[in-house]
DSSP file (Angstrom, degrees, kcal/mol; ACC not computed):
  #  RESIDUE AA STRUCTURE BP1 BP2  ACC     N-H-->O    O-->H-N    N-H-->O    O-->H-N    TCO  KAPPA ALPHA  PHI   PSI    X-CA   Y-CA   Z-CA
    1    1 A M              0   0    0      0, 0.0     2,-0.4     0, 0.0     0, 0.0   0.000 360.0 360.0 360.0 132.7   15.4 -111.1  -33.8
    2    2 A A        -     0   0    0      2,-0.0     2,-0.5     0, 0.0     0, 0.0  -0.810 360.0-145.6-105.0 145.2   14.1 -110.8  -30.2
    3    3 A I        -     0   0    0     -2,-0.4     2,-0.6     2,-0.0     0, 0.0  -0.941  13.5-143.2-108.9 124.5   15.0 -108.1  -27.8
    4    4 A R        +     0   0    0     -2,-0.5    -2,-0.0     1,-0.1     0, 0.0  -0.786  18.8 180.0 -91.9 123.4   15.3 -109.1  -24.2
    5    5 A L        -     0   0    0     -2,-0.6    -1,-0.1     1,-0.3     2,-0.1   0.531  32.6-135.8 -99.1  -8.7   14.0 -106.5  -21.8
    6    6 A G        -     0   0    0      2,-0.0     2,-0.5     0, 0.0    -1,-0.3  -0.415  48.8 -29.8  83.4-165.6   14.7 -108.3  -18.5
    7    7 A R        -     0   0    0     -2,-0.1     2,-0.4     0, 0.0     0, 0.0  -0.759  57.0-157.8 -96.3 133.4   12.3 -108.5  -15.7
    8    8 A F        -     0   0    0     -2,-0.5     2,-0.2     4,-0.0    -2,-0.0  -0.847  13.1-133.6-103.0 141.2    9.8 -105.7  -15.1
    9    9 A S     >  -     0   0    0     -2,-0.4     4,-2.8     1,-0.1     5,-0.2  -0.500  33.2-108.3 -79.4 164.9    8.1 -105.0  -11.8
   10   10 A S  H  > S+     0   0    0      1,-0.2     4,-2.5     2,-0.2     5,-0.2   0.892 121.8  51.0 -65.5 -35.9    4.3 -104.5  -12.0
   11   11 A R  H  > S+     0   0    0      2,-0.2     4,-2.3     1,-0.2    -1,-0.2   0.927 112.1  45.9 -65.8 -43.6    4.9 -100.7  -11.3
   12   12 A T  H  > S+     0   0    0      2,-0.2     4,-2.6     1,-0.2    -2,-0.2   0.922 114.3  47.8 -65.6 -43.9    7.5 -100.5  -14.0
   13   13 A F  H  X S+     0   0    0     -4,-2.8     4,-2.7     2,-0.2    -1,-0.2   0.907 111.3  51.2 -63.3 -41.4    5.4 -102.3  -16.5
   14   14 A G  H  X S+     0   0    0     -4,-2.5     4,-2.2    -5,-0.2    -2,-0.2   0.924 112.8  44.9 -62.0 -44.4    2.4 -100.2  -15.7
   15   15 A F  H  X S+     0   0    0     -4,-2.3     4,-2.4     2,-0.2    -1,-0.2   0.888 112.6  52.5 -67.9 -38.5    4.4  -97.0  -16.2
   16   16 A F  H  X S+     0   0    0     -4,-2.6     4,-2.4     2,-0.2    -2,-0.2   0.915 109.9  48.1 -62.4 -42.6    5.9  -98.4  -19.4
   17   17 A A  H  X S+     0   0    0     -4,-2.7     4,-2.3     1,-0.2    -2,-0.2   0.912 112.3  49.0 -63.6 -42.4    2.5  -99.2  -20.8
   18   18 A L  H  X S+     0   0    0     -4,-2.2     4,-2.1     2,-0.2    -2,-0.2   0.875 110.6  51.1 -64.8 -36.8    1.2  -95.8  -19.9
   19   19 A S  H  X S+     0   0    0     -4,-2.4     4,-2.2     2,-0.2    -2,-0.2   0.912 110.0  48.8 -65.7 -42.0    4.2  -94.2  -21.5
   20   20 A V  H  X S+     0   0    0     -4,-2.4     4,-2.2     1,-0.2    -2,-0.2   0.908 109.1  54.7 -62.7 -41.7    3.7  -96.1  -24.7
   21   21 A F  H  X S+     0   0    0     -4,-2.3     4,-1.2     1,-0.2    -2,-0.2   0.925 111.2  44.1 -56.6 -46.9    0.0  -95.1  -24.6
   22   22 A F  H  < S+     0   0    0     -4,-2.1    -1,-0.2     1,-0.2    -2,-0.2   0.861 116.3  46.8 -68.9 -35.6    0.9  -91.4  -24.5
   23   23 A A  H  < S+     0   0    0     -4,-2.2    -1,-0.2     1,-0.2    -2,-0.2   0.786 117.8  39.2 -77.2 -27.0    3.6  -91.7  -27.1
   24   24 A C  H  < S+     0   0    0     -4,-2.2    -1,-0.2    -5,-0.2    -2,-0.2   0.557 117.5  28.9-105.5  -8.6    1.6  -93.7  -29.7
   25   25 A S  S  < S-     0   0    0     -4,-1.2    -1,-0.0    -5,-0.2     2,-0.0  -0.940  94.8 -72.6-145.5 165.7   -1.9  -92.3  -29.5
   26   26 A P        -     0   0    0      0, 0.0     2,-1.8     0, 0.0     3,-0.3  -0.392  52.6-114.6 -58.8 138.3   -3.7  -89.0  -28.8
   27   27 A A        +     0   0    0     68,-0.3    17,-0.2     1,-0.2     3,-0.1  -0.556  69.4 132.5 -75.5  84.8   -3.6  -88.4  -25.1
   28   28 A S        +     0   0    0     -2,-1.8    15,-0.8     1,-0.3     2,-0.4   0.699  60.6  31.2-109.7 -23.2   -7.3  -88.7  -24.5
   29   29 A Q  E     -A   42   0A   0     -3,-0.3     2,-0.4    13,-0.3    -1,-0.3  -0.996  54.4-161.2-142.0 141.8   -7.7  -91.0  -21.4
   30   30 A I  E     -A   41   0A   0     11,-3.3    11,-2.4    -2,-0.4     2,-0.5  -0.986   8.3-171.4-120.5 132.8   -5.7  -91.8  -18.3
   31   31 A S  E     +A   40   0A   0     -2,-0.4     2,-0.4     9,-0.2     9,-0.2  -0.990   9.8 173.0-125.1 122.7   -6.3  -95.0  -16.3
   32   32 A L  E     -A   39   0A   0      7,-3.2     7,-3.8    -2,-0.5     2,-0.5  -0.996  16.9-153.1-132.4 132.6   -4.6  -95.3  -13.0
   33   33 A Q  E     -A   38   0A   0     -2,-0.4     2,-0.5     5,-0.2     5,-0.2  -0.923  10.1-177.4-111.7 129.1   -5.1  -98.1  -10.4
   34   34 A Y  E >   -A   37   0A   0      3,-3.0     3,-2.2    -2,-0.5     2,-0.3  -0.970  69.5 -46.8-121.4 110.7   -4.5  -97.6   -6.7
   35   35 A G  T 3  S-     0   0    0     -2,-0.5    31,-0.0     1,-0.3    -2,-0.0  -0.508 124.3 -25.0  61.7-123.6   -5.0 -100.8   -4.8
   36   36 A T  T 3  S+     0   0    0     -2,-0.3     2,-0.5    -3,-0.1    -1,-0.3   0.474 118.7 101.0 -97.4  -4.0   -8.3 -102.2   -6.1
   37   37 A E  E <   -A   34   0A   0     -3,-2.2    -3,-3.0     2,-0.0     2,-0.6  -0.717  56.5-159.3 -87.7 124.9   -9.6  -98.7   -7.2
   38   38 A L  E     -A   33   0A   0     -2,-0.5     2,-0.5    -5,-0.2    -5,-0.2  -0.910   7.6-163.9-102.9 119.2   -9.3  -97.9  -11.0
   39   39 A K  E     -A   32   0A   0     -7,-3.8    -7,-3.2    -2,-0.6     2,-0.4  -0.885   8.3-176.4-103.8 130.7   -9.4  -94.2  -11.7
   40   40 A Q  E     +A   31   0A   0     -2,-0.5     2,-0.3    -9,-0.2    -9,-0.2  -0.970   6.2 167.5-126.5 143.3  -10.1  -93.1  -15.2
   41   41 A A  E     -A   30   0A   0    -11,-2.4   -11,-3.3    -2,-0.4     2,-0.5  -0.993  34.6-122.2-152.2 148.8  -10.2  -89.6  -16.6
   42   42 A E  E  >  -A   29   0A   0     -2,-0.3     4,-2.6   -13,-0.2   -13,-0.3  -0.814  23.3-138.6 -89.2 129.9  -10.2  -87.8  -20.0
   43   43 A V  H  > S+     0   0    0    -15,-0.8     4,-2.6    -2,-0.5     5,-0.2   0.927 102.3  49.3 -54.6 -50.6   -7.2  -85.5  -20.3
   44   44 A N  H  > S+     0   0    0    -16,-0.3     4,-2.3     1,-0.2    -1,-0.2   0.852 111.2  50.1 -62.6 -34.6   -9.2  -82.7  -22.0
   45   45 A K  H  > S+     0   0    0      2,-0.2     4,-2.2     1,-0.2    -1,-0.2   0.909 110.1  49.6 -68.5 -43.6  -11.9  -82.9  -19.3
   46   46 A V  H  X S+     0   0    0     -4,-2.6     4,-1.1     1,-0.2    -2,-0.2   0.930 113.6  47.4 -60.2 -44.2   -9.3  -82.7  -16.4
   47   47 A L  H  < S+     0   0    0     -4,-2.6     3,-0.3     1,-0.2    -2,-0.2   0.903 111.7  49.8 -65.4 -41.3   -7.8  -79.7  -18.2
   48   48 A A  H  < S+     0   0    0     -4,-2.3    -1,-0.2     1,-0.2    -2,-0.2   0.858 112.8  46.7 -65.0 -35.6  -11.2  -78.0  -18.7
   49   49 A E  H  < S+     0   0    0     -4,-2.2    -1,-0.2     1,-0.2    -2,-0.2   0.661 122.3  37.0 -79.7 -16.8  -12.1  -78.6  -15.0
   50   50 A N  S  < S-     0   0    0     -4,-1.1    -1,-0.2    -3,-0.3    -2,-0.1  -0.514  84.6-177.7-133.0  63.4   -8.6  -77.2  -13.9
   51   51 A P        -     0   0    0      0, 0.0     2,-0.7     0, 0.0    -3,-0.1  -0.291  34.6-112.1 -69.1 149.1   -7.9  -74.4  -16.3
   52   52 A L        -     0   0    0      7,-0.1     7,-0.1    -5,-0.1    24,-0.0  -0.719  43.2-126.4 -73.8 115.3   -4.6  -72.5  -16.2
   53   53 A G    >   -     0   0    0     -2,-0.7     3,-1.6     1,-0.1    -1,-0.1  -0.204  17.4-108.2 -66.7 158.1   -5.8  -69.0  -15.1
   54   54 A A  T 3  S+     0   0    0      1,-0.3    -1,-0.1    -3,-0.0    -2,-0.0   0.804 121.6  41.0 -58.2 -30.9   -4.9  -65.9  -17.1
   55   55 A S  T 3  S+     0   0    0      2,-0.0     2,-0.3     0, 0.0    -1,-0.3   0.434  97.9  97.3 -98.6   1.4   -2.5  -64.8  -14.3
   56   56 A E    <   -     0   0    0     -3,-1.6     3,-0.1     1,-0.1    -4,-0.0  -0.718  45.7-175.5 -92.9 141.0   -1.1  -68.3  -13.6
   57   57 A N  S    S+     0   0    0     -2,-0.3    20,-3.3     1,-0.3    21,-0.4   0.768  76.1  21.6 -96.5 -36.4    2.2  -69.5  -15.1
   58   58 A I  E     -B   76   0B   0     18,-0.2     2,-0.4    19,-0.1    -1,-0.3  -0.992  60.5-174.3-136.3 140.7    2.1  -73.1  -13.8
   59   59 A K  E     -B   75   0B   0     16,-2.0    16,-2.6    -2,-0.4     2,-0.5  -0.989   6.8-162.4-136.2 127.6   -0.8  -75.3  -12.6
   60   60 A I  E     -B   74   0B   0     -2,-0.4     2,-0.6    14,-0.2    14,-0.2  -0.943   4.9-169.6-110.4 120.4   -0.3  -78.7  -11.1
   61   61 A T  E     -B   73   0B   0     12,-3.1    12,-2.6    -2,-0.5     2,-0.4  -0.951  16.4-140.9-111.7 118.3   -3.4  -81.0  -10.9
   62   62 A T  E     -B   72   0B   0     -2,-0.6    10,-0.3    10,-0.2     3,-0.1  -0.651  16.7-175.3 -80.1 126.1   -3.0  -84.1   -8.8
   63   63 A L  E     -     0   0B   0      8,-2.9     2,-0.3    -2,-0.4     9,-0.2   0.751  58.6 -66.5 -89.7 -30.2   -4.7  -87.1  -10.5
   64   64 A G  E     -B   71   0B   0      7,-1.3     7,-2.9     2,-0.0    -1,-0.4  -0.922  44.2-121.7 161.5 177.0   -4.0  -89.5   -7.6
   65   65 A Q  E     -B   70   0B   0     -2,-0.3     5,-0.3     5,-0.2     2,-0.1  -0.997   9.0-160.7-151.7 148.0   -1.4  -91.3   -5.7
   66   66 A G        -     0   0    0      3,-2.8   -32,-0.1    -2,-0.3    -2,-0.0  -0.343  51.6 -77.8-106.8-166.7   -0.4  -94.8   -4.7
   67   67 A Q  S    S+     0   0    0      1,-0.2     3,-0.1    -2,-0.1   -33,-0.0   0.865 128.0  18.5 -64.2 -37.7    1.8  -96.0   -1.9
   68   68 A G  S    S+     0   0    0     74,-0.1     2,-0.3     1,-0.1    -1,-0.2   0.531 124.6  37.1-115.3  -7.0    5.1  -95.1   -3.8
   69   69 A V        -     0   0    0     73,-0.2    -3,-2.8    72,-0.2     2,-0.3  -0.945  53.8-152.3-142.2 160.4    4.1  -92.7   -6.5
   70   70 A S  E     -BC  65 140B   0     70,-2.0    70,-2.2    -2,-0.3     2,-0.4  -0.957  14.5-145.9-130.5 156.1    1.8  -89.7   -7.3
   71   71 A H  E     +BC  64 139B   0     -7,-2.9    -8,-2.9    -2,-0.3    -7,-1.3  -0.963  21.8 170.8-127.1 137.2    0.5  -88.7  -10.7
   72   72 A H  E     -BC  62 138B   0     66,-2.3    66,-2.7    -2,-0.4     2,-0.5  -0.967  32.2-134.9-142.8 153.5   -0.1  -85.2  -11.9
   73   73 A L  E     -BC  61 137B   0    -12,-2.6   -12,-3.1    -2,-0.3     2,-0.5  -0.971  28.7-163.8-103.9 129.1   -1.0  -83.1  -15.0
   74   74 A V  E     -BC  60 136B   0     62,-2.9    62,-2.4    -2,-0.5     2,-0.4  -0.964   5.9-163.8-119.1 127.5    1.2  -80.0  -15.2
   75   75 A Q  E     -BC  59 135B   0    -16,-2.6   -16,-2.0    -2,-0.5     2,-0.5  -0.929   5.6-170.6-109.3 131.9    0.4  -77.0  -17.4
   76   76 A V  E     -BC  58 134B   0     58,-2.4    58,-2.5    -2,-0.4   -18,-0.2  -0.979  13.0-179.1-127.4 120.3    3.1  -74.5  -18.1
   77   77 A R  S    S-     0   0    0    -20,-3.3    -1,-0.2    -2,-0.5   -19,-0.1   0.929  80.6 -13.9 -79.7 -49.6    2.4  -71.2  -19.8
   78   78 A D  S    S-     0   0    0    -21,-0.4    50,-3.4     1,-0.2     2,-0.3   0.699 109.4 -43.3-119.4 -77.0    5.9  -69.7  -20.0
   79   79 A R  B     -F  127   0C   0     48,-0.2    -1,-0.2    50,-0.0    48,-0.2  -0.990  41.0-116.5-159.7 158.7    8.7  -71.3  -17.9
   80   80 A E        -     0   0    0     46,-2.8     3,-0.0    -2,-0.3    -4,-0.0  -0.587  33.8-114.1 -90.8 162.1    9.6  -72.7  -14.5
   81   81 A K        -     0   0    0     -2,-0.2    45,-0.1     1,-0.1    43,-0.1  -0.741  47.7 -87.1 -89.1 147.2   12.2  -71.2  -12.3
   82   82 A P        +     0   0    0      0, 0.0    70,-1.9     0, 0.0     2,-0.3  -0.284  68.7 147.3 -53.6 135.1   15.4  -73.3  -11.7
   83   83 A H  E     -GH 124 151C   0     41,-2.0    41,-2.4    68,-0.3     2,-0.3  -0.961  36.2-136.7-159.1 172.1   14.8  -75.7   -8.8
   84   84 A V  E     - H   0 150C   0     66,-1.9    66,-2.8    -2,-0.3     2,-0.5  -0.920  13.0-137.5-131.2 160.6   15.5  -79.1   -7.3
   85   85 A H        -     0   0    0     -2,-0.3    36,-2.0    37,-0.3    37,-0.3  -0.973  16.9-165.6-116.6 112.3   13.4  -81.7   -5.6
   86   86 A K  S    S+     0   0    0     -2,-0.5    -1,-0.1    34,-0.2    63,-0.1   0.801  84.9  20.3 -73.0 -29.8   15.5  -83.0   -2.7
   87   87 A I  S    S+     0   0    0     61,-0.2     2,-0.4    55,-0.0    -1,-0.2   0.306 110.9  80.5-123.0   8.8   13.5  -86.2   -1.9
   88   88 A H        -     0   0    0     60,-0.2     2,-0.3    -3,-0.1    33,-0.2  -0.961  53.6-158.3-125.1 134.2   11.6  -86.8   -5.2
   89   89 A D  E     -D  141   0B   0     52,-2.8    52,-2.3    -2,-0.4     2,-0.4  -0.807  23.8-159.2 -93.8 146.8   12.5  -88.4   -8.5
   90   90 A G  E     -DE 140 118B   0     28,-2.7    28,-3.9    -2,-0.3     2,-0.4  -0.978  17.6-162.0-132.8 145.8   10.2  -87.4  -11.4
   91   91 A T  E     -DE 139 117B   0     48,-2.4    48,-2.5    -2,-0.4     2,-0.5  -0.996  15.2-159.5-123.7 127.4    9.3  -88.7  -14.8
   92   92 A V  E     -DE 138 116B   0     24,-3.1    24,-2.2    -2,-0.4     2,-0.5  -0.902   9.3-172.0-113.9 129.2    7.8  -86.4  -17.3
   93   93 A V  E     -DE 137 115B   0     44,-2.7    44,-3.0    -2,-0.5     2,-0.3  -0.974  25.2-132.9-117.7 114.5    5.7  -87.4  -20.3
   94   94 A M  E     +D  136   0B   0     20,-2.5    19,-2.9    -2,-0.5    42,-0.3  -0.509  26.5 177.2 -67.5 126.6    4.9  -84.6  -22.7
   95   95 A V  E     -     0   0B   0     40,-2.8     2,-0.3     1,-0.4   -68,-0.3   0.833  63.9  -8.8 -98.9 -44.7    1.2  -84.7  -23.6
   96   96 A K  E    S+D  135   0B   0     39,-1.9    39,-2.4    16,-0.1    -1,-0.4  -0.994 107.1  21.6-153.9 154.7    0.9  -81.6  -25.7
   97   97 A G        -     0   0    0     -2,-0.3    15,-0.9    37,-0.2     2,-0.3  -0.549  68.3-128.7  88.8-158.3    2.9  -78.5  -26.7
   98   98 A G  E     +I  111   0C   0     -2,-0.2    31,-2.0    13,-0.2    32,-1.1  -0.983  37.1 134.5-179.5 173.3    6.7  -78.4  -26.5
   99   99 A G  E     -IJ 110 128C   0     11,-2.3    11,-3.0    -2,-0.3     2,-0.3  -0.945  50.1 -68.6 166.8-147.3    9.7  -76.7  -25.3
  100  100 A Y  E     -IJ 109 127C   0     27,-2.2    27,-2.8    -2,-0.3     2,-0.5  -0.999  24.2-142.5-144.1 148.6   12.9  -77.6  -23.6
  101  101 A L  E     -IJ 108 126C   0      7,-2.8     7,-2.6    -2,-0.3     2,-0.6  -0.919  11.9-151.6-107.6 129.1   14.1  -78.8  -20.3
  102  102 A M  E     +IJ 107 125C   0     23,-3.1    23,-1.8    -2,-0.5     2,-0.4  -0.898  22.9 172.4 -96.0 123.6   17.3  -77.6  -18.9
  103  103 A M  E >   -IJ 106 124C   0      3,-2.7     3,-1.2    -2,-0.6    21,-0.2  -0.958  67.2 -22.3-137.5 116.5   18.8  -80.2  -16.5
  104  104 A E  T 3  S-     0   0    0     19,-2.6    20,-0.1    -2,-0.4     3,-0.1   0.914 127.7 -48.8  53.7  47.1   22.3  -79.9  -15.0
  105  105 A N  T 3  S+     0   0    0      1,-0.2     2,-0.4    18,-0.2    -1,-0.3   0.659 116.0 115.6  68.2  17.1   23.4  -77.4  -17.8
  106  106 A R  E <   -I  103   0C   0     -3,-1.2    -3,-2.7     2,-0.0     2,-0.5  -0.959  59.3-139.1-118.2 138.0   22.0  -79.7  -20.6
  107  107 A R  E     -I  102   0C   0     -2,-0.4     2,-0.5    -5,-0.2    -5,-0.2  -0.825  15.3-170.6 -96.2 128.3   19.2  -78.8  -22.9
  108  108 A I  E     -I  101   0C   0     -7,-2.6    -7,-2.8    -2,-0.5     2,-0.2  -0.949  15.2-144.7-120.0 107.2   16.7  -81.5  -23.7
  109  109 A D  E     -I  100   0C   0     -2,-0.5     2,-0.4    -9,-0.2    -9,-0.3  -0.527  24.2-168.4 -72.1 138.9   14.2  -80.5  -26.5
  110  110 A M  E     +I   99   0C   0    -11,-3.0   -11,-2.3    -2,-0.2     2,-0.3  -0.978  18.3 163.9-135.6 142.2   10.8  -81.9  -25.9
  111  111 A S  E >   -I   98   0C   0     -2,-0.4     3,-2.5   -13,-0.2   -17,-0.3  -0.901  56.5 -48.3-144.3 174.1    7.6  -82.4  -27.8
  112  112 A A  T 3  S+     0   0    0    -15,-0.9   -17,-0.2    -2,-0.3     3,-0.1  -0.127 126.0  23.4 -49.6 130.7    4.4  -84.5  -27.3
  113  113 A G  T 3  S+     0   0    0    -19,-2.9    -1,-0.3     1,-0.4   -90,-0.1   0.184  90.8 126.6  98.1 -15.4    5.3  -88.1  -26.6
  114  114 A D    <   -     0   0    0     -3,-2.5   -20,-2.5   -92,-0.1     2,-0.4  -0.446  42.6-157.9 -76.5 150.9    8.8  -87.5  -25.2
  115  115 A I  E     +E   93   0B   0    -22,-0.2     2,-0.4    -2,-0.1   -22,-0.2  -0.987  11.4 179.4-130.5 136.6    9.8  -88.8  -21.8
  116  116 A V  E     -E   92   0B   0    -24,-2.2   -24,-3.1    -2,-0.4     2,-0.5  -1.000  18.4-143.9-138.4 141.0   12.5  -87.6  -19.5
  117  117 A Y  E     -E   91   0B   0     -2,-0.4   -26,-0.2   -26,-0.2    -2,-0.0  -0.879  12.2-164.2-101.2 131.2   13.5  -88.9  -16.0
  118  118 A I  E     -E   90   0B   0    -28,-3.9   -28,-2.7    -2,-0.5     3,-0.1  -0.934  11.9-147.4-118.1 106.8   14.7  -86.2  -13.5
  119  119 A P    >   -     0   0    0      0, 0.0     3,-1.7     0, 0.0   -34,-0.2  -0.346  33.8 -86.0 -71.1 151.4   16.6  -87.6  -10.5
  120  120 A R  T 3  S+     0   0    0      1,-0.2   -34,-0.2   -36,-0.1   -31,-0.1  -0.203 114.0  23.7 -52.9 147.0   16.3  -86.0   -7.1
  121  121 A N  T 3  S+     0   0    0    -36,-2.0     2,-0.6     1,-0.2    -1,-0.2   0.452  86.9 133.6  72.6   3.9   18.7  -83.1   -6.5
  122  122 A A    <   -     0   0    0     -3,-1.7     2,-0.3   -37,-0.3   -37,-0.3  -0.755  59.1-128.1 -85.4 123.6   19.1  -82.4  -10.3
  123  123 A V        +     0   0    0     -2,-0.6   -19,-2.6   -39,-0.1     2,-0.3  -0.562  48.4 152.4 -69.4 128.0   18.8  -78.7  -11.0
  124  124 A H  E     +GJ  83 103C   0    -41,-2.4   -41,-2.0    -2,-0.3     2,-0.3  -0.985  25.8 176.2-154.5 160.1   16.2  -78.3  -13.7
  125  125 A Y  E     - J   0 102C   0    -23,-1.8   -23,-3.1    -2,-0.3     2,-0.4  -0.928  23.0-130.2-164.4 152.5   13.5  -76.1  -15.3
  126  126 A F  E     - J   0 101C   0     -2,-0.3   -46,-2.8   -25,-0.2     2,-0.5  -0.856  11.8-160.5-110.2 140.8   11.2  -76.2  -18.3
  127  127 A V  E     -FJ  79 100C   0    -27,-2.8   -27,-2.2    -2,-0.4     2,-0.4  -0.984  14.8-140.8-120.5 121.6   10.8  -73.5  -20.9
  128  128 A N  E     + J   0  99C   0    -50,-3.4   -29,-0.3    -2,-0.5   -31,-0.0  -0.687  23.5 173.2 -80.3 126.3    7.6  -73.6  -23.1
  129  129 A T        +     0   0    0    -31,-2.0   -30,-0.2    -2,-0.4    -1,-0.1   0.352  50.0 100.2-111.4   2.3    8.3  -72.6  -26.7
  130  130 A A  S    S-     0   0    0    -32,-1.1     4,-0.1     2,-0.2    -2,-0.0  -0.458  79.7-122.9 -84.9 161.4    4.7  -73.4  -27.9
  131  131 A S  S    S+     0   0    0     -2,-0.1    -1,-0.1     2,-0.1     3,-0.0   0.667  97.3  47.8 -77.8 -16.5    2.1  -70.8  -28.5
  132  132 A E  S    S-     0   0    0      1,-0.1    -2,-0.2   -56,-0.0   -56,-0.1  -0.771 108.6 -75.9-115.2 163.6   -0.3  -72.5  -26.1
  133  133 A P        -     0   0    0      0, 0.0     2,-0.3     0, 0.0   -56,-0.2  -0.316  49.8-123.9 -57.0 142.5    0.4  -73.8  -22.6
  134  134 A T  E     -C   76   0B   0    -58,-2.5   -58,-2.4    -4,-0.1     2,-0.4  -0.656  21.5-152.6 -87.2 145.3    2.3  -77.1  -22.6
  135  135 A V  E     +CD  75  96B   0    -39,-2.4   -40,-2.8    -2,-0.3   -39,-1.9  -0.978  14.8 179.0-123.5 132.2    0.8  -80.1  -20.7
  136  136 A A  E     -CD  74  94B   0    -62,-2.4   -62,-2.9    -2,-0.4     2,-0.6  -0.970  27.3-134.7-131.6 148.9    2.8  -82.9  -19.2
  137  137 A F  E     -CD  73  93B   0    -44,-3.0   -44,-2.7    -2,-0.3     2,-0.4  -0.914  33.0-166.4 -95.9 122.4    2.0  -86.0  -17.3
  138  138 A V  E     -CD  72  92B   0    -66,-2.7   -66,-2.3    -2,-0.6     2,-0.5  -0.941  14.4-163.1-122.6 134.3    4.3  -86.2  -14.3
  139  139 A V  E     -CD  71  91B   0    -48,-2.5   -48,-2.4    -2,-0.4     2,-0.4  -0.967  10.6-167.2-114.9 123.8    5.1  -89.1  -12.0
  140  140 A F  E     -CD  70  90B   0    -70,-2.2   -70,-2.0    -2,-0.5   -50,-0.2  -0.904  13.4-133.3-111.2 141.1    6.8  -88.4   -8.6
  141  141 A S  E    S+ D   0  89B   0    -52,-2.3   -52,-2.8    -2,-0.4   -72,-0.2  -0.981  92.7  27.9-135.7 125.0    8.3  -91.0   -6.3
  142  142 A P  S    S-     0   0    0      0, 0.0   -72,-0.2     0, 0.0   -73,-0.2   0.648 123.3 -81.4 -65.5 176.2    7.7  -90.9   -3.4
  143  143 A P        -     0   0    0      0, 0.0     2,-0.4     0, 0.0    -2,-0.1  -0.182  49.7-119.7 -52.0 138.0    4.3  -89.2   -3.7
  144  144 A F        -     0   0    0     -4,-0.2   -73,-0.1     1,-0.1    -4,-0.1  -0.650  26.5-175.7 -86.4 130.1    4.7  -85.4   -4.2
  145  145 A D        -     0   0    0     -2,-0.4    -1,-0.1   -75,-0.0     0, 0.0   0.348  48.9-110.6-105.5   4.4    3.1  -83.2   -1.5
  146  146 A G  S    S+     0   0    0      2,-0.1     3,-0.2     1,-0.0    -2,-0.1   0.407  99.3  91.3  86.3  -3.4    3.9  -79.9   -3.3
  147  147 A K        +     0   0    0      1,-0.2     2,-0.8     3,-0.0    -3,-0.0   0.600  61.6  79.5 -99.7 -14.1    6.5  -78.8   -0.7
  148  148 A D        +     0   0    0    -63,-0.1     2,-0.5     2,-0.1   -60,-0.2  -0.325  57.9 113.3 -98.5  52.8    9.7  -80.2   -2.2
  149  149 A T        -     0   0    0     -2,-0.8   -64,-0.2    -3,-0.2    -1,-0.0  -0.933  44.7-173.7-120.6 103.5   10.4  -77.5   -4.8
  150  150 A V  E     -H   84   0C   0    -66,-2.8   -66,-1.9    -2,-0.5    -2,-0.1  -0.876  18.9-133.5-106.2 113.4   13.6  -75.8   -3.7
  151  151 A P  E     -H   83   0C   0      0, 0.0     2,-0.3     0, 0.0   -68,-0.3  -0.305  27.8-179.2 -63.3 145.8   14.6  -72.7   -5.8
  152  152 A V        -     0   0    0    -70,-1.9     2,-0.1    -2,-0.0     0, 0.0  -0.931  33.1 -96.3-137.1 162.3   18.2  -72.4   -6.9
  153  153 A E        -     0   0    0     -2,-0.3   -70,-0.0     1,-0.1   -72,-0.0  -0.505  58.4 -85.0 -72.4 150.6   20.2  -69.9   -8.9
  154  154 A K              0   0    0      1,-0.2    -1,-0.1    -2,-0.1   -73,-0.0  -0.346 360.0 360.0 -56.7 134.5   20.7  -70.8  -12.6
  155  155 A P              0   0    0      0, 0.0    -1,-0.2     0, 0.0    -2,-0.0   0.505 360.0 360.0 -70.5 360.0   23.6  -73.1  -13.0
């Protein structure tokens, strides 16, 4: 039996392949191509070079950006505050750890390999339930500049 997936754009196929990579194997390497430049990094090396400080709750490390997207590793020690992104859509791939994402009054339990899409203007926040900081690979479209995180009251 064949499953028809329809037509993929090269960006969609690339993200799909990266998502399958994270879900099916240990998250040890990230390969991202921007134009003709191929950037490769080992996840553990990026985390070691950008440690979550003892007094930090969240750390965002930008891996790179293309014309329409940006890629980040996000470490969360405890929890995020409820917020929205007014002009950014986000896709989160859990790399290690776990917890739950509250999005528009719905709880989504997450562990390594899980993927969630967060549309712009959706009230959301993540709560880490693991004993160590949780790490996620996050894709924002358009590229994230760090300024579009708007706090909101808990829904």
